[in-house]
C-alpha positions in Angstrom: 96.7 86.3 -57.7 95.3 85.5 -54.2 91.8 86.7 -55.4 91.7 83.9 -58.1 88.9 81.4 -57.3 91.3 78.6 -58.1 93.6 79.7 -55.3 91.1 81.1 -52.9 87.9 79.1 -53.5 86.3 80.5 -50.3 86.1 83.9 -52.0 84.2 82.6 -55.1 80.8 84.1 -55.5 79.2 80.9 -56.9 80.0 77.5 -55.4 77.2 75.6 -57.1 79.2 73.6 -59.6 82.1 72.5 -57.3 82.8 68.8 -56.6 82.5 67.3 -53.1 85.1 68.6 -50.7 87.2 67.1 -47.8 88.4 69.9 -45.6 91.0 69.4 -42.9 92.0 72.1 -40.3 94.0 72.0 -37.1 92.4 73.0 -33.9 95.0 75.7 -33.4 95.4 76.5 -37.1 95.6 80.3 -37.7 93.3 79.9 -40.7 90.9 77.3 -39.1 88.0 79.8 -39.4 88.5 80.1 -43.1 88.3 76.3 -43.5 85.2 76.1 -41.3 83.6 79.0 -43.2 84.3 77.4 -46.6 82.8 74.2 -45.4 79.7 76.0 -44.3 79.4 77.9 -47.6 79.7 74.6 -49.5 77.0 72.9 -47.4 74.7 76.0 -47.9 75.3 75.7 -51.7 74.2 72.0 -51.6 77.8 70.7 -52.1 78.8 67.6 -50.2 81.5 68.6 -47.8 83.1 66.9 -44.7 85.2 68.7 -42.2 87.9 67.2 -39.9 89.4 69.3 -37.1 92.6 67.7 -35.8 92.9 68.3 -32.1 96.0 70.1 -30.6 97.6 71.0 -33.9 98.3 74.2 -35.9 98.5 74.4 -39.6 99.2 70.9 -41.0 100.6 71.8 -44.5 104.3 71.1 -43.7 103.5 68.0 -41.7 101.1 66.7 -44.3 103.5 67.2 -47.1 106.2 65.2 -45.2 103.7 62.5 -44.3 104.6 63.2 -40.7 103.3 61.1 -37.9 101.6 64.1 -36.2 99.4 64.5 -39.3 98.4 60.8 -39.3 94.9 61.4 -37.9 94.1 63.9 -40.7 95.6 61.7 -43.4 93.6 58.7 -42.1 90.4 60.8 -42.2 91.0 61.8 -45.8 91.8 58.3 -46.9 88.6 57.0 -45.2 86.5 59.7 -46.9 88.1 59.1 -50.3 87.3 55.4 -50.0 83.7 56.2 -49.3 83.4 58.4 -52.3 85.2 56.0 -54.6 83.2 53.0 -53.3 79.9 54.8 -54.1 81.1 56.2 -57.5 79.5 54.5 -60.5 81.1 55.4 -63.9 
């Protein structure tokens, strides 16, 4: 169901209890606006969110899954952000 919050979290009415987010979009991605809007909604709800827009690319899903070189800037960004989160996490 595309209206399920777990599939389309940007449609959720309440974002207050979500974990921090790392959002990646391509500059020419046909759903870039959705990612940017979700990032804005998270920030407005007080949720930590970082956004990376990879220049000169469309939707990165297929490239990301294949660990393709064109997706390297996005993957490097996510790795850097995950390290920051994990380094600051105290169990």
